[in-house]
C-alpha beads as a LAMMPS data file, in Angstrom:
LAMMPS data file: protein, C-alpha beads

494 atoms
493 bonds

1 atom types
1 bond types

-500.0 500.0 xlo xhi
-500.0 500.0 ylo yhi
-500.0 500.0 zlo zhi

Masses

1 110.0

Atoms # bond

1 1 1 -272.850 207.974 96.533
2 1 1 -276.571 208.240 95.931
3 1 1 -277.949 208.884 92.455
4 1 1 -279.030 210.821 90.527
5 1 1 -276.467 213.601 90.894
6 1 1 -276.225 216.824 88.859
7 1 1 -273.080 218.722 87.893
8 1 1 -273.339 222.178 86.337
9 1 1 -270.731 223.083 83.726
10 1 1 -272.200 226.463 82.802
11 1 1 -275.008 228.995 83.365
12 1 1 -273.990 229.123 87.031
13 1 1 -272.793 232.720 87.445
14 1 1 -274.908 234.207 84.671
15 1 1 -277.275 233.464 81.807
16 1 1 -274.959 231.943 79.201
17 1 1 -272.920 228.779 78.739
18 1 1 -275.740 226.420 79.708
19 1 1 -274.425 222.895 80.282
20 1 1 -275.722 220.474 82.902
21 1 1 -274.741 216.860 83.463
22 1 1 -277.188 214.401 84.971
23 1 1 -275.317 211.455 86.516
24 1 1 -277.925 208.705 86.427
25 1 1 -275.463 206.279 88.048
26 1 1 -271.704 205.806 88.307
27 1 1 -271.364 204.715 84.671
28 1 1 -274.020 206.702 82.784
29 1 1 -274.524 210.418 82.501
30 1 1 -276.389 212.717 80.127
31 1 1 -275.679 216.308 79.111
32 1 1 -278.441 218.858 78.852
33 1 1 -277.124 221.585 76.520
34 1 1 -273.550 222.613 75.818
35 1 1 -273.601 226.353 75.250
36 1 1 -271.168 229.168 74.683
37 1 1 -270.292 231.767 77.302
38 1 1 -270.895 235.408 76.453
39 1 1 -270.201 238.755 78.058
40 1 1 -269.045 238.729 81.671
41 1 1 -270.172 235.156 82.349
42 1 1 -267.397 232.804 83.353
43 1 1 -266.831 229.109 83.139
44 1 1 -266.574 226.933 86.204
45 1 1 -262.832 227.362 86.077
46 1 1 -263.185 231.121 86.247
47 1 1 -261.927 231.978 82.793
48 1 1 -263.798 234.731 81.067
49 1 1 -266.454 234.879 78.446
50 1 1 -266.203 233.598 74.919
51 1 1 -262.688 232.283 75.480
52 1 1 -264.126 229.532 77.695
53 1 1 -264.737 227.080 74.883
54 1 1 -262.768 224.042 75.958
55 1 1 -264.602 221.065 77.440
56 1 1 -263.209 220.931 80.966
57 1 1 -264.981 217.801 82.200
58 1 1 -264.503 214.092 81.388
59 1 1 -266.714 212.554 78.719
60 1 1 -266.082 208.867 79.473
61 1 1 -269.566 208.260 80.871
62 1 1 -271.551 210.801 78.842
63 1 1 -273.981 208.767 76.737
64 1 1 -276.023 211.486 75.013
65 1 1 -276.515 215.226 74.640
66 1 1 -280.006 216.674 74.821
67 1 1 -280.359 220.163 73.306
68 1 1 -283.262 222.122 74.784
69 1 1 -283.126 224.682 71.944
70 1 1 -280.685 226.083 69.414
71 1 1 -279.598 229.432 70.874
72 1 1 -275.808 229.722 70.830
73 1 1 -275.596 229.955 74.629
74 1 1 -277.127 226.472 74.761
75 1 1 -275.444 224.721 71.808
76 1 1 -272.418 226.840 70.854
77 1 1 -269.817 224.526 72.411
78 1 1 -270.992 221.443 70.519
79 1 1 -268.090 221.715 68.010
80 1 1 -265.672 221.572 70.942
81 1 1 -267.630 218.739 72.538
82 1 1 -267.215 216.664 69.374
83 1 1 -263.549 217.624 69.118
84 1 1 -263.047 216.476 72.718
85 1 1 -264.224 213.002 71.769
86 1 1 -267.948 212.910 72.456
87 1 1 -269.417 210.108 70.329
88 1 1 -273.029 209.938 71.505
89 1 1 -276.234 211.091 69.851
90 1 1 -277.641 214.629 69.946
91 1 1 -281.325 214.559 70.811
92 1 1 -283.665 217.506 70.231
93 1 1 -287.166 218.368 69.071
94 1 1 -288.198 218.026 65.426
95 1 1 -288.018 221.790 64.696
96 1 1 -284.652 222.032 66.470
97 1 1 -283.355 219.185 64.308
98 1 1 -283.897 221.419 61.269
99 1 1 -282.467 224.552 62.906
100 1 1 -279.485 223.072 64.754
101 1 1 -277.262 222.388 61.694
102 1 1 -277.676 226.030 60.641
103 1 1 -276.548 227.247 64.072
104 1 1 -273.638 224.835 64.295
105 1 1 -272.431 225.622 60.793
106 1 1 -272.193 229.275 61.784
107 1 1 -270.490 228.425 65.097
108 1 1 -267.997 226.183 63.289
109 1 1 -267.135 228.915 60.776
110 1 1 -266.664 231.485 63.531
111 1 1 -264.680 229.336 65.930
112 1 1 -262.985 226.551 63.988
113 1 1 -262.614 226.889 60.211
114 1 1 -264.198 228.513 57.171
115 1 1 -262.822 225.880 54.823
116 1 1 -265.945 224.727 52.983
117 1 1 -264.915 221.065 52.791
118 1 1 -264.248 220.977 56.539
119 1 1 -267.562 222.703 57.192
120 1 1 -269.443 220.187 55.047
121 1 1 -267.756 217.206 56.732
122 1 1 -268.548 218.632 60.136
123 1 1 -272.224 219.343 59.356
124 1 1 -272.624 215.862 57.895
125 1 1 -271.207 214.440 61.113
126 1 1 -273.616 216.544 63.171
127 1 1 -276.632 215.558 61.077
128 1 1 -275.762 211.883 61.507
129 1 1 -275.766 212.346 65.288
130 1 1 -279.122 214.132 65.525
131 1 1 -282.169 212.208 66.692
132 1 1 -285.359 214.262 66.250
133 1 1 -287.934 213.570 68.948
134 1 1 -291.633 214.412 68.702
135 1 1 -292.986 216.428 71.605
136 1 1 -294.726 214.556 74.422
137 1 1 -293.249 211.179 73.455
138 1 1 -291.034 209.012 75.676
139 1 1 -287.697 207.858 74.248
140 1 1 -285.511 205.171 75.851
141 1 1 -281.886 206.107 76.429
142 1 1 -281.032 202.999 78.446
143 1 1 -282.900 199.838 79.363
144 1 1 -280.710 197.526 81.489
145 1 1 -280.788 195.536 84.705
146 1 1 -279.135 198.355 86.629
147 1 1 -280.766 201.423 85.051
148 1 1 -283.745 202.339 82.927
149 1 1 -283.542 205.903 81.596
150 1 1 -285.982 207.569 79.259
151 1 1 -286.646 211.180 78.297
152 1 1 -289.555 213.231 77.025
153 1 1 -289.488 216.697 75.457
154 1 1 -292.278 219.193 76.082
155 1 1 -292.852 222.578 74.490
156 1 1 -291.050 225.361 76.367
157 1 1 -292.439 228.320 74.380
158 1 1 -289.073 230.107 74.202
159 1 1 -288.255 229.860 70.485
160 1 1 -289.498 227.525 67.772
161 1 1 -288.407 224.019 68.756
162 1 1 -287.549 224.854 72.353
163 1 1 -288.251 222.184 74.948
164 1 1 -287.938 221.331 78.576
165 1 1 -286.654 217.840 79.340
166 1 1 -288.216 215.198 81.566
167 1 1 -285.982 212.327 82.678
168 1 1 -287.567 209.180 84.060
169 1 1 -284.990 207.162 85.993
170 1 1 -285.728 203.691 87.343
171 1 1 -283.278 201.586 89.360
172 1 1 -284.563 197.966 89.048
173 1 1 -282.340 196.574 91.813
174 1 1 -283.799 198.904 94.437
175 1 1 -287.127 199.738 92.832
176 1 1 -286.408 203.459 93.234
177 1 1 -287.829 205.877 90.642
178 1 1 -286.940 209.521 90.069
179 1 1 -288.370 212.174 87.746
180 1 1 -285.835 214.923 86.947
181 1 1 -286.880 217.976 84.926
182 1 1 -284.583 220.512 83.241
183 1 1 -286.514 223.631 82.299
184 1 1 -284.134 224.855 79.598
185 1 1 -285.276 228.387 78.772
186 1 1 -288.978 228.821 79.453
187 1 1 -291.030 231.180 77.333
188 1 1 -293.705 233.658 78.283
189 1 1 -297.359 233.663 77.221
190 1 1 -298.593 235.576 74.168
191 1 1 -295.449 234.880 72.137
192 1 1 -295.847 235.281 68.374
193 1 1 -295.865 231.963 66.508
194 1 1 -295.440 229.812 69.633
195 1 1 -297.685 227.765 71.866
196 1 1 -297.273 228.599 75.543
197 1 1 -295.512 226.050 77.784
198 1 1 -297.495 223.848 80.139
199 1 1 -295.920 222.568 83.375
200 1 1 -295.090 218.867 83.717
201 1 1 -297.351 216.676 85.817
202 1 1 -294.624 216.109 88.383
203 1 1 -290.947 216.333 89.243
204 1 1 -288.840 215.060 92.094
205 1 1 -285.896 217.252 91.092
206 1 1 -286.206 220.455 89.056
207 1 1 -283.380 222.456 87.495
208 1 1 -284.941 225.793 86.577
209 1 1 -283.722 228.914 84.820
210 1 1 -284.036 232.322 86.533
211 1 1 -283.197 234.934 83.884
212 1 1 -286.097 237.110 85.063
213 1 1 -286.426 235.585 88.508
214 1 1 -286.485 239.038 90.127
215 1 1 -289.058 240.834 87.962
216 1 1 -292.204 240.622 85.899
217 1 1 -292.598 241.706 82.289
218 1 1 -294.660 244.590 81.073
219 1 1 -297.974 243.607 79.563
220 1 1 -297.130 241.412 76.576
221 1 1 -300.590 241.807 75.063
222 1 1 -300.021 245.512 74.362
223 1 1 -296.373 245.304 73.339
224 1 1 -297.088 245.674 69.619
225 1 1 -298.777 249.017 70.304
226 1 1 -295.793 250.099 72.409
227 1 1 -293.408 248.990 69.663
228 1 1 -295.341 251.028 67.120
229 1 1 -295.373 254.136 69.330
230 1 1 -291.666 253.964 70.157
231 1 1 -290.671 253.483 66.514
232 1 1 -292.909 256.335 65.336
233 1 1 -291.407 258.618 67.974
234 1 1 -287.887 257.574 67.005
235 1 1 -288.540 258.125 63.302
236 1 1 -289.440 261.743 64.020
237 1 1 -285.680 262.250 64.360
238 1 1 -285.512 261.503 60.600
239 1 1 -283.068 258.669 60.992
240 1 1 -282.759 254.913 61.239
241 1 1 -284.049 252.777 64.095
242 1 1 -281.541 250.021 64.928
243 1 1 -282.914 246.940 66.672
244 1 1 -280.236 244.482 67.883
245 1 1 -281.776 241.015 67.774
246 1 1 -280.564 237.453 67.859
247 1 1 -280.847 235.661 64.541
248 1 1 -283.260 233.057 65.805
249 1 1 -286.391 233.746 67.775
250 1 1 -286.313 237.484 68.410
251 1 1 -285.739 238.436 64.772
252 1 1 -288.696 236.354 63.612
253 1 1 -290.947 237.708 66.373
254 1 1 -290.097 241.277 65.384
255 1 1 -290.756 240.604 61.709
256 1 1 -294.090 239.038 62.656
257 1 1 -295.070 242.043 64.791
258 1 1 -293.965 244.591 62.183
259 1 1 -296.023 242.803 59.524
260 1 1 -299.086 243.210 61.745
261 1 1 -298.398 246.937 62.182
262 1 1 -298.023 247.379 58.411
263 1 1 -301.137 245.281 57.727
264 1 1 -303.222 247.425 60.074
265 1 1 -301.861 250.624 58.528
266 1 1 -302.732 249.381 55.040
267 1 1 -306.199 248.311 56.162
268 1 1 -306.870 251.763 57.643
269 1 1 -305.992 253.387 54.323
270 1 1 -308.350 251.201 52.243
271 1 1 -311.958 251.997 51.386
272 1 1 -314.427 249.161 52.100
273 1 1 -314.503 248.173 48.410
274 1 1 -310.715 248.228 48.210
275 1 1 -310.457 246.144 51.347
276 1 1 -312.827 243.579 49.822
277 1 1 -310.735 243.580 46.642
278 1 1 -307.585 242.963 48.662
279 1 1 -309.368 240.095 50.444
280 1 1 -310.058 238.539 47.022
281 1 1 -306.375 238.801 46.168
282 1 1 -306.413 242.106 44.259
283 1 1 -304.007 244.907 45.128
284 1 1 -306.841 247.365 45.658
285 1 1 -304.638 250.305 44.535
286 1 1 -304.453 251.328 48.146
287 1 1 -304.037 254.965 48.997
288 1 1 -301.027 256.094 50.996
289 1 1 -301.435 255.768 54.715
290 1 1 -302.508 258.947 56.405
291 1 1 -300.425 258.050 59.452
292 1 1 -297.510 260.299 60.255
293 1 1 -295.242 257.310 59.752
294 1 1 -296.016 255.828 56.356
295 1 1 -295.710 252.229 57.485
296 1 1 -296.634 250.655 54.123
297 1 1 -293.643 252.423 52.532
298 1 1 -291.185 252.052 55.434
299 1 1 -288.352 249.617 54.623
300 1 1 -287.803 246.860 57.178
301 1 1 -284.199 245.726 56.676
302 1 1 -283.123 242.325 57.933
303 1 1 -279.337 242.546 57.765
304 1 1 -278.244 239.100 58.842
305 1 1 -277.650 236.149 56.526
306 1 1 -278.111 233.826 59.471
307 1 1 -281.409 235.422 60.480
308 1 1 -282.557 235.187 56.858
309 1 1 -281.813 231.454 56.829
310 1 1 -283.662 230.969 60.107
311 1 1 -286.623 232.985 58.863
312 1 1 -286.830 230.747 55.790
313 1 1 -286.652 227.685 58.063
314 1 1 -289.376 229.117 60.294
315 1 1 -291.607 229.447 57.218
316 1 1 -291.009 225.776 56.426
317 1 1 -291.930 224.845 60.006
318 1 1 -295.458 226.251 59.852
319 1 1 -297.000 223.058 61.315
320 1 1 -295.410 224.061 64.635
321 1 1 -296.842 227.619 64.600
322 1 1 -299.708 228.582 66.890
323 1 1 -303.299 228.995 65.742
324 1 1 -303.189 232.784 65.401
325 1 1 -300.174 232.675 63.071
326 1 1 -301.715 229.942 60.928
327 1 1 -304.918 231.970 60.536
328 1 1 -302.897 234.855 59.124
329 1 1 -301.360 232.553 56.541
330 1 1 -304.757 231.108 55.639
331 1 1 -306.080 234.638 55.038
332 1 1 -303.401 235.186 52.401
333 1 1 -300.877 237.130 54.484
334 1 1 -297.137 236.410 54.659
335 1 1 -296.166 237.101 58.288
336 1 1 -292.477 236.321 57.729
337 1 1 -292.103 237.342 54.077
338 1 1 -294.033 240.550 53.367
339 1 1 -293.274 243.043 50.600
340 1 1 -291.525 245.714 52.699
341 1 1 -289.042 243.225 54.154
342 1 1 -285.586 243.655 52.619
343 1 1 -282.884 241.097 53.308
344 1 1 -279.195 241.929 53.085
345 1 1 -276.918 238.967 52.484
346 1 1 -273.382 239.743 51.293
347 1 1 -270.858 241.673 53.375
348 1 1 -270.385 244.228 50.604
349 1 1 -274.148 244.858 50.442
350 1 1 -274.161 245.199 54.222
351 1 1 -271.415 247.838 54.201
352 1 1 -273.206 249.738 51.410
353 1 1 -276.386 249.728 53.487
354 1 1 -274.527 250.995 56.559
355 1 1 -272.955 253.790 54.511
356 1 1 -276.218 254.717 52.794
357 1 1 -278.302 254.908 55.955
358 1 1 -275.642 256.695 57.991
359 1 1 -275.217 259.343 55.257
360 1 1 -278.824 259.880 54.264
361 1 1 -280.464 259.138 57.616
362 1 1 -283.364 257.787 55.579
363 1 1 -286.164 256.555 57.829
364 1 1 -285.835 252.797 58.067
365 1 1 -285.880 249.978 60.569
366 1 1 -282.817 247.715 60.714
367 1 1 -282.862 244.372 62.490
368 1 1 -279.348 242.972 62.843
369 1 1 -277.473 240.587 65.112
370 1 1 -276.317 239.969 67.573
371 1 1 -278.832 240.818 70.210
372 1 1 -276.312 241.987 72.827
373 1 1 -274.167 244.011 70.376
374 1 1 -271.083 241.950 71.201
375 1 1 -270.466 240.892 67.596
376 1 1 -272.161 240.672 64.224
377 1 1 -273.350 243.282 61.758
378 1 1 -275.093 245.430 64.352
379 1 1 -271.626 246.551 65.476
380 1 1 -270.921 248.264 62.128
381 1 1 -274.243 250.094 62.323
382 1 1 -273.513 251.191 65.873
383 1 1 -270.033 252.433 64.994
384 1 1 -271.491 254.460 62.131
385 1 1 -274.596 255.806 63.877
386 1 1 -274.185 255.992 67.653
387 1 1 -272.600 259.420 67.392
388 1 1 -275.513 260.879 65.361
389 1 1 -278.598 262.108 67.222
390 1 1 -280.812 261.441 64.180
391 1 1 -280.589 257.702 64.785
392 1 1 -282.076 255.546 67.531
393 1 1 -281.274 252.176 69.109
394 1 1 -284.201 250.134 70.350
395 1 1 -283.582 247.221 72.729
396 1 1 -286.237 244.525 72.929
397 1 1 -284.255 241.762 74.640
398 1 1 -282.160 240.996 77.693
399 1 1 -278.703 242.599 77.794
400 1 1 -276.288 240.510 79.846
401 1 1 -273.793 242.164 82.192
402 1 1 -270.498 242.932 80.488
403 1 1 -271.917 243.184 76.967
404 1 1 -271.823 246.362 74.848
405 1 1 -275.615 246.193 74.698
406 1 1 -275.847 246.544 78.469
407 1 1 -273.422 249.492 78.408
408 1 1 -275.396 251.267 75.665
409 1 1 -278.686 250.560 77.425
410 1 1 -277.472 251.838 80.813
411 1 1 -275.174 254.716 79.880
412 1 1 -276.602 255.827 76.541
413 1 1 -279.608 257.776 77.859
414 1 1 -277.247 259.872 79.983
415 1 1 -274.972 260.673 77.036
416 1 1 -272.316 258.178 78.017
417 1 1 -270.013 256.049 75.888
418 1 1 -269.363 252.472 74.873
419 1 1 -266.245 250.610 73.790
420 1 1 -266.660 248.801 70.456
421 1 1 -263.853 247.082 68.575
422 1 1 -261.296 248.762 70.811
423 1 1 -262.644 252.268 70.215
424 1 1 -264.528 254.490 72.645
425 1 1 -267.689 255.903 71.074
426 1 1 -269.779 258.717 72.512
427 1 1 -273.484 257.946 72.423
428 1 1 -275.583 260.696 70.848
429 1 1 -278.252 258.453 69.339
430 1 1 -281.536 257.977 71.124
431 1 1 -281.771 254.852 73.291
432 1 1 -285.027 253.099 74.151
433 1 1 -286.041 249.787 75.683
434 1 1 -289.359 248.018 75.310
435 1 1 -290.403 245.487 77.895
436 1 1 -292.635 242.545 77.182
437 1 1 -290.552 241.246 74.295
438 1 1 -288.398 238.923 76.315
439 1 1 -288.547 235.323 75.156
440 1 1 -288.067 234.245 78.793
441 1 1 -290.721 233.654 81.417
442 1 1 -290.835 236.307 84.142
443 1 1 -290.940 235.653 87.873
444 1 1 -294.657 234.877 87.889
445 1 1 -294.235 232.575 84.890
446 1 1 -291.434 230.660 86.587
447 1 1 -293.499 230.279 89.758
448 1 1 -296.499 229.058 87.759
449 1 1 -294.284 226.438 86.107
450 1 1 -293.548 225.039 89.575
451 1 1 -296.972 225.452 91.161
452 1 1 -298.727 224.083 88.072
453 1 1 -297.323 220.607 88.730
454 1 1 -299.635 218.076 90.351
455 1 1 -296.680 216.860 92.398
456 1 1 -294.264 219.764 92.957
457 1 1 -290.532 219.044 93.309
458 1 1 -288.940 218.627 96.714
459 1 1 -285.511 219.582 95.328
460 1 1 -285.034 222.669 93.143
461 1 1 -281.723 223.907 91.739
462 1 1 -281.788 227.471 90.389
463 1 1 -279.449 228.250 87.472
464 1 1 -279.214 230.530 84.426
465 1 1 -279.580 233.886 86.139
466 1 1 -277.628 236.702 87.701
467 1 1 -277.226 236.446 91.460
468 1 1 -279.962 238.940 92.275
469 1 1 -282.468 237.137 90.057
470 1 1 -281.637 233.722 91.495
471 1 1 -281.926 234.920 95.076
472 1 1 -285.241 236.669 94.421
473 1 1 -286.728 233.571 92.825
474 1 1 -285.421 231.416 95.686
475 1 1 -287.065 233.716 98.239
476 1 1 -290.431 233.519 96.460
477 1 1 -290.226 229.733 96.172
478 1 1 -289.294 229.321 99.833
479 1 1 -292.184 231.532 100.911
480 1 1 -294.556 229.631 98.649
481 1 1 -293.569 226.230 100.025
482 1 1 -293.695 227.470 103.612
483 1 1 -297.211 228.817 103.113
484 1 1 -298.295 225.357 101.955
485 1 1 -296.208 223.605 104.630
486 1 1 -294.346 221.628 101.982
487 1 1 -290.744 220.485 102.318
488 1 1 -288.286 222.078 99.899
489 1 1 -284.558 221.629 99.467
490 1 1 -283.452 224.558 97.338
491 1 1 -279.923 225.201 96.099
492 1 1 -278.220 227.894 94.027
493 1 1 -275.129 226.214 92.525
494 1 1 -271.925 228.272 92.694

Bonds

1 1 1 2
2 1 2 3
3 1 3 4
4 1 4 5
5 1 5 6
6 1 6 7
7 1 7 8
8 1 8 9
9 1 9 10
10 1 10 11
11 1 11 12
12 1 12 13
13 1 13 14
14 1 14 15
15 1 15 16
16 1 16 17
17 1 17 18
18 1 18 19
19 1 19 20
20 1 20 21
21 1 21 22
22 1 22 23
23 1 23 24
24 1 24 25
25 1 25 26
26 1 26 27
27 1 27 28
28 1 28 29
29 1 29 30
30 1 30 31
31 1 31 32
32 1 32 33
33 1 33 34
34 1 34 35
35 1 35 36
36 1 36 37
37 1 37 38
38 1 38 39
39 1 39 40
40 1 40 41
41 1 41 42
42 1 42 43
43 1 43 44
44 1 44 45
45 1 45 46
46 1 46 47
47 1 47 48
48 1 48 49
49 1 49 50
50 1 50 51
51 1 51 52
52 1 52 53
53 1 53 54
54 1 54 55
55 1 55 56
56 1 56 57
57 1 57 58
58 1 58 59
59 1 59 60
60 1 60 61
61 1 61 62
62 1 62 63
63 1 63 64
64 1 64 65
65 1 65 66
66 1 66 67
67 1 67 68
68 1 68 69
69 1 69 70
70 1 70 71
71 1 71 72
72 1 72 73
73 1 73 74
74 1 74 75
75 1 75 76
76 1 76 77
77 1 77 78
78 1 78 79
79 1 79 80
80 1 80 81
81 1 81 82
82 1 82 83
83 1 83 84
84 1 84 85
85 1 85 86
86 1 86 87
87 1 87 88
88 1 88 89
89 1 89 90
90 1 90 91
91 1 91 92
92 1 92 93
93 1 93 94
94 1 94 95
95 1 95 96
96 1 96 97
97 1 97 98
98 1 98 99
99 1 99 100
100 1 100 101
101 1 101 102
102 1 102 103
103 1 103 104
104 1 104 105
105 1 105 106
106 1 106 107
107 1 107 108
108 1 108 109
109 1 109 110
110 1 110 111
111 1 111 112
112 1 112 113
113 1 113 114
114 1 114 115
115 1 115 116
116 1 116 117
117 1 117 118
118 1 118 119
119 1 119 120
120 1 120 121
121 1 121 122
122 1 122 123
123 1 123 124
124 1 124 125
125 1 125 126
126 1 126 127
127 1 127 128
128 1 128 129
129 1 129 130
130 1 130 131
131 1 131 132
132 1 132 133
133 1 133 134
134 1 134 135
135 1 135 136
136 1 136 137
137 1 137 138
138 1 138 139
139 1 139 140
140 1 140 141
141 1 141 142
142 1 142 143
143 1 143 144
144 1 144 145
145 1 145 146
146 1 146 147
147 1 147 148
148 1 148 149
149 1 149 150
150 1 150 151
151 1 151 152
152 1 152 153
153 1 153 154
154 1 154 155
155 1 155 156
156 1 156 157
157 1 157 158
158 1 158 159
159 1 159 160
160 1 160 161
161 1 161 162
162 1 162 163
163 1 163 164
164 1 164 165
165 1 165 166
166 1 166 167
167 1 167 168
168 1 168 169
169 1 169 170
170 1 170 171
171 1 171 172
172 1 172 173
173 1 173 174
174 1 174 175
175 1 175 176
176 1 176 177
177 1 177 178
178 1 178 179
179 1 179 180
180 1 180 181
181 1 181 182
182 1 182 183
183 1 183 184
184 1 184 185
185 1 185 186
186 1 186 187
187 1 187 188
188 1 188 189
189 1 189 190
190 1 190 191
191 1 191 192
192 1 192 193
193 1 193 194
194 1 194 195
195 1 195 196
196 1 196 197
197 1 197 198
198 1 198 199
199 1 199 200
200 1 200 201
201 1 201 202
202 1 202 203
203 1 203 204
204 1 204 205
205 1 205 206
206 1 206 207
207 1 207 208
208 1 208 209
209 1 209 210
210 1 210 211
211 1 211 212
212 1 212 213
213 1 213 214
214 1 214 215
215 1 215 216
216 1 216 217
217 1 217 218
218 1 218 219
219 1 219 220
220 1 220 221
221 1 221 222
222 1 222 223
223 1 223 224
224 1 224 225
225 1 225 226
226 1 226 227
227 1 227 228
228 1 228 229
229 1 229 230
230 1 230 231
231 1 231 232
232 1 232 233
233 1 233 234
234 1 234 235
235 1 235 236
236 1 236 237
237 1 237 238
238 1 238 239
239 1 239 240
240 1 240 241
241 1 241 242
242 1 242 243
243 1 243 244
244 1 244 245
245 1 245 246
246 1 246 247
247 1 247 248
248 1 248 249
249 1 249 250
250 1 250 251
251 1 251 252
252 1 252 253
253 1 253 254
254 1 254 255
255 1 255 256
256 1 256 257
257 1 257 258
258 1 258 259
259 1 259 260
260 1 260 261
261 1 261 262
262 1 262 263
263 1 263 264
264 1 264 265
265 1 265 266
266 1 266 267
267 1 267 268
268 1 268 269
269 1 269 270
270 1 270 271
271 1 271 272
272 1 272 273
273 1 273 274
274 1 274 275
275 1 275 276
276 1 276 277
277 1 277 278
278 1 278 279
279 1 279 280
280 1 280 281
281 1 281 282
282 1 282 283
283 1 283 284
284 1 284 285
285 1 285 286
286 1 286 287
287 1 287 288
288 1 288 289
289 1 289 290
290 1 290 291
291 1 291 292
292 1 292 293
293 1 293 294
294 1 294 295
295 1 295 296
296 1 296 297
297 1 297 298
298 1 298 299
299 1 299 300
300 1 300 301
301 1 301 302
302 1 302 303
303 1 303 304
304 1 304 305
305 1 305 306
306 1 306 307
307 1 307 308
308 1 308 309
309 1 309 310
310 1 310 311
311 1 311 312
312 1 312 313
313 1 313 314
314 1 314 315
315 1 315 316
316 1 316 317
317 1 317 318
318 1 318 319
319 1 319 320
320 1 320 321
321 1 321 322
322 1 322 323
323 1 323 324
324 1 324 325
325 1 325 326
326 1 326 327
327 1 327 328
328 1 328 329
329 1 329 330
330 1 330 331
331 1 331 332
332 1 332 333
333 1 333 334
334 1 334 335
335 1 335 336
336 1 336 337
337 1 337 338
338 1 338 339
339 1 339 340
340 1 340 341
341 1 341 342
342 1 342 343
343 1 343 344
344 1 344 345
345 1 345 346
346 1 346 347
347 1 347 348
348 1 348 349
349 1 349 350
350 1 350 351
351 1 351 352
352 1 352 353
353 1 353 354
354 1 354 355
355 1 355 356
356 1 356 357
357 1 357 358
358 1 358 359
359 1 359 360
360 1 360 361
361 1 361 362
362 1 362 363
363 1 363 364
364 1 364 365
365 1 365 366
366 1 366 367
367 1 367 368
368 1 368 369
369 1 369 370
370 1 370 371
371 1 371 372
372 1 372 373
373 1 373 374
374 1 374 375
375 1 375 376
376 1 376 377
377 1 377 378
378 1 378 379
379 1 379 380
380 1 380 381
381 1 381 382
382 1 382 383
383 1 383 384
384 1 384 385
385 1 385 386
386 1 386 387
387 1 387 388
388 1 388 389
389 1 389 390
390 1 390 391
391 1 391 392
392 1 392 393
393 1 393 394
394 1 394 395
395 1 395 396
396 1 396 397
397 1 397 398
398 1 398 399
399 1 399 400
400 1 400 401
401 1 401 402
402 1 402 403
403 1 403 404
404 1 404 405
405 1 405 406
406 1 406 407
407 1 407 408
408 1 408 409
409 1 409 410
410 1 410 411
411 1 411 412
412 1 412 413
413 1 413 414
414 1 414 415
415 1 415 416
416 1 416 417
417 1 417 418
418 1 418 419
419 1 419 420
420 1 420 421
421 1 421 422
422 1 422 423
423 1 423 424
424 1 424 425
425 1 425 426
426 1 426 427
427 1 427 428
428 1 428 429
429 1 429 430
430 1 430 431
431 1 431 432
432 1 432 433
433 1 433 434
434 1 434 435
435 1 435 436
436 1 436 437
437 1 437 438
438 1 438 439
439 1 439 440
440 1 440 441
441 1 441 442
442 1 442 443
443 1 443 444
444 1 444 445
445 1 445 446
446 1 446 447
447 1 447 448
448 1 448 449
449 1 449 450
450 1 450 451
451 1 451 452
452 1 452 453
453 1 453 454
454 1 454 455
455 1 455 456
456 1 456 457
457 1 457 458
458 1 458 459
459 1 459 460
460 1 460 461
461 1 461 462
462 1 462 463
463 1 463 464
464 1 464 465
465 1 465 466
466 1 466 467
467 1 467 468
468 1 468 469
469 1 469 470
470 1 470 471
471 1 471 472
472 1 472 473
473 1 473 474
474 1 474 475
475 1 475 476
476 1 476 477
477 1 477 478
478 1 478 479
479 1 479 480
480 1 480 481
481 1 481 482
482 1 482 483
483 1 483 484
484 1 484 485
485 1 485 486
486 1 486 487
487 1 487 488
488 1 488 489
489 1 489 490
490 1 490 491
491 1 491 492
492 1 492 493
493 1 493 494
């Protein structure tokens, strides 16, 4: 058998459960991600969704796990990996090293045990395994007579800490060298807080995601204006706007964007002297906004203890923010901790908030997880509010097939229904979707990642996408290579 070889243990038939094994030789392999399945995605063995947690492949030769980022569909099976006997290190970027224990603590509590002593022992074990790698720095995984393997993490622009992985493999006995790149989840340009990804210099083999391989995003540069317009229109119904969002990444981006909307509304309402006073640190005694939606008084409710913890961690990771975000901080603003932001922690406070908003229909914006409405506190809001036309649900992220979010998004505008917690709920609430907020690169972004390399790959494996998206991206790549008369071996693992 010739090496390297790649086996895919997830993200084959959909966009969740990412787990890829690079066999460097017969005795040494490396895992890239070990994520949880969600929705209609299935494991390699064909078992459905979130029940597919067991590690169904041998770990004898697996020397290390590299986590591209900390979303649950990329790291959620790590507790089961450790339980199955994996004893190697967990390598990730420096921001991910801070965020990963938070994610895994939550995953452990949900899937294994809530016993605090067990949780603490487990997190301590995880923290001892983590090796934090600086971006753009080579790290040796193996240096022997038969194999030299090193990796380098580069910014992927998906969420804070996200990375794509470059493997450099050298076989001293033959002199052969291979560069293998795993894209992880690639981000799109103009993301709040994040630097945009840059393609690697070269790759012999590329494993690339294809979440949006069949489409391009709406203009990301005007998305804040679209967000503002959609929310203002929704609030005319005199109810609450529910925004399902994952606890890490999307929630922080939304908070960042909403702070900018509020800041602009406050600035419009200030006289020049008041604006100067605010710039010096005074409150300026600002007048009420003359906008129809009084943004400076509108409560922004973050109802997710996990998202609150991540938001606090994001604030501590300011050195990894982009220049625009840092300028806001330097001007005295608090992009992730402004006055109108209300956090809800305890379950009892959460249920009181659900009851209060569903009864009063007070104008408010609620950000709650999870982003696909398959679990989490957003479900209680949906059960209480979907049947009331005063309320609105606003989707800003991808809704995977088989999730309640996809059902609400597709059937809600036509007055359909959704099944939640075993109950069928008619959808009377308004349903809207804003494009341009995806944390994933679109088709053009994925193509630019490939064409931006000085030496493009001759072998590409397309993963992490629904069949239509993978096929569309494959067609574009084939056409691109043919136009340049370059050889390409392209596969879509099944």
